[in-house]
C-alpha positions as CSV (number, residue, x, y, z in Angstrom):
1,X,-9.2,-18.6,-14.1
2,X,-7.7,-22.0,-13.5
3,X,-7.0,-23.4,-10.0
4,X,-3.1,-22.7,-10.3
5,X,-3.7,-19.1,-10.9
6,X,-6.5,-18.6,-8.2
7,X,-4.0,-20.5,-5.6
8,X,-1.2,-18.0,-6.6
9,X,-3.4,-15.0,-6.3
10,X,-4.7,-16.2,-2.8
11,X,-1.0,-16.6,-1.6
12,X,0.1,-13.4,-2.9
13,X,-2.9,-11.7,-1.0
14,X,-2.0,-13.6,2.0
15,X,1.8,-12.6,2.0
16,X,0.6,-8.9,1.0
17,X,-1.6,-8.9,4.2
18,X,1.3,-10.3,6.3
19,X,3.6,-7.7,5.1
20,X,1.0,-5.1,5.8
21,X,0.6,-6.3,9.4
22,X,4.5,-6.2,9.9
23,X,4.7,-2.8,8.4
24,X,2.0,-1.4,10.6
25,X,3.9,-2.6,13.6
26,X,6.9,-0.6,12.3
27,X,4.6,2.5,11.8
28,X,3.3,2.2,15.3
29,X,6.9,1.4,16.9
30,X,9.1,3.6,14.5
31,X,11.6,5.5,16.6
32,X,11.4,8.5,14.2
33,X,9.3,10.4,12.1
34,X,11.3,9.3,9.0
35,X,10.8,5.7,9.8
36,X,6.9,6.4,10.1
37,X,6.8,8.1,7.0
38,X,8.5,5.4,5.1
39,X,6.3,2.8,6.8
40,X,3.3,4.8,5.7
41,X,4.5,4.8,2.3
42,X,4.9,1.1,2.2
43,X,1.5,0.7,3.8
44,X,-0.1,2.7,0.9
45,X,1.7,0.7,-1.7
46,X,0.8,-2.6,-0.2
47,X,-2.8,-1.6,-0.1
48,X,-2.7,-0.4,-3.6
49,X,-1.6,-4.1,-4.3
50,X,-4.4,-5.5,-2.4
51,X,-6.9,-3.2,-3.9
52,X,-5.7,-4.5,-7.4
53,X,-6.2,-8.1,-6.4
54,X,-9.6,-7.4,-5.2
55,X,-10.2,-5.6,-8.5
56,X,-9.2,-8.8,-10.1
57,X,-11.3,-11.2,-8.0
58,X,-14.4,-9.1,-8.2
59,X,-14.0,-8.1,-11.8
60,X,-14.8,-4.5,-11.1
61,X,-12.5,-2.0,-13.0
62,X,-13.7,0.9,-11.0
63,X,-11.4,0.0,-8.2
64,X,-8.6,0.5,-10.3
65,X,-9.6,3.9,-11.0
66,X,-9.8,4.4,-7.2
67,X,-6.4,2.8,-7.1
68,X,-4.9,5.2,-9.3
69,X,-6.4,8.4,-7.2
70,X,-5.2,6.9,-4.1
71,X,-1.6,6.4,-5.5
72,X,-1.5,9.9,-6.5
73,X,-2.7,11.1,-3.3
74,X,-0.2,9.1,-1.3
75,X,2.7,10.0,-3.3
76,X,1.7,13.7,-2.7
77,X,1.3,13.1,0.9
78,X,4.9,11.5,1.1
79,X,6.5,14.5,-0.8
80,X,4.8,16.8,1.6
81,X,6.0,15.4,4.5
82,X,9.5,15.0,3.1
83,X,9.5,18.5,2.4
84,X,8.3,19.3,5.9
85,X,11.0,17.3,7.3
86,X,13.8,19.0,5.2
87,X,12.3,22.4,6.3
88,X,11.7,23.5,2.8
89,X,8.0,23.6,2.7
């Protein structure tokens, strides 16, 4: 990869880490369970992006398989929490 591409990928990873830290703060201080659920979903999506970047840097495709399973489990968890909050579980 060229220097420009590596620089942009490092910048993207740094911005993603900053976004994850800010989202974690919202997760901790969120006033309601809905805020925490949304923050959890954003945390999982952000970590999926970071795992994708790590897979790209390490040139390991197994991380992408783990990424897919993690994304599916995250989706199911958010749906279950949403159903619980609407009292339709």
